N, C-alpha and C positions, 0 to 999 in steps of 0.2 A: 510067488506064493509059497514055494517050498522053503525059501529063506525065512519067511515070517513064521511058518510052523516050526521050523528048527529053532528059531529064537524063542518062541513061546514054550518049547519043551526044554529049554536050557536050565541048568541048575540055578543060575543067577536069577532068572525070571521066577522060578518056583520059590526060591528063598525070599524074593521081594514080595511075592503074593502072600506069603505067610508071615510077613513082618508088620510091625506097627507103622512103618513108613507107608504101607498101603491101607491097612484096615482103619487106622486112626482117621485119616482124611475121608475115607469112604463113609465112616459113621458120622463124621462131622458135616457131610453134605446135606443132612436133614435141615440144618439151620438156614442156609441160603435158599434152599428149595421152599421152605415154609415162608420165608420173607418175600420171595418172588410171588408165591401164591397169594399172599396177603395184600399185594399191591392192588388187587381188584376189590378188596373190601373197603368198607366205609372208614375214612380216616379217624372217626371219633373213637375207634377201638384201639388205636395205636398208643402204646405206652412210651412216653418221651424218655423216661428213666431207663427203661429196658433197651430202647433203641440206642441211646447214648452208650450204655454199657457194652452192647454188642459191637458198636463201632470201635470202641477202644480195644475190646477183646480181639477183634479181627485185625486191627492195625498192629497190635503187639505180636500176634501169631504170624502175620505176614513176614515181619522182621525175623522171627524165630525160624520160620521155614527156610529163609535164605541163609541164615547164619549157621544152622546146624549142618554137620558134615555126616554123610553126604547131603547135599541140598535136597529138600523135599518139595519139588515143584507141584506135586498133587495137593499137598497141604497149602502151599502158597495160592494156587488157583482157587481152592475152596474158600479161603479167607478173602481173596480179592473179590470174588463174586459176592460174598456176604457183605463186605464193606460197601460195595456199590448198591446192593439191595437195601442195606440199613440206612445209607445216606439218602436214598430215595424215600424211604419211610420217614426219615427225620424231616426232610423237606415237606413232605405231605402233612406231618404233624404240625410243623410251624405254620404252614399255610392255613390249615384248618383252624387251629386254636388262636392264632395271633393276627394273621393277615385278613382272613375272611371275617373275623369277629369285628375288626375295625370298620370294615366296609358296611356291615349291617347297622352299626351305630351311627 
């Protein structure tokens, strides 16, 4: 426990907590949290264009998070979760608008 507290009080940890490598991903977590919360909503409200855009956005920024030096695993994890959530929303959109409509006809 003492080692953890010492690590949290270190200059490197304080600098990281005050950097864009920390606050950028933390601010970005709102997107996947909203997507996960929307999984319970009716799929008729899903925007196919926005879901596609967010999938592409997260895929590009996952690559960026790995390529930037130093690697930003917090940013990578945020976009990985968002990619999974947006793909789920995309499948729900396709199922509602294309698969279920064919079954009704």
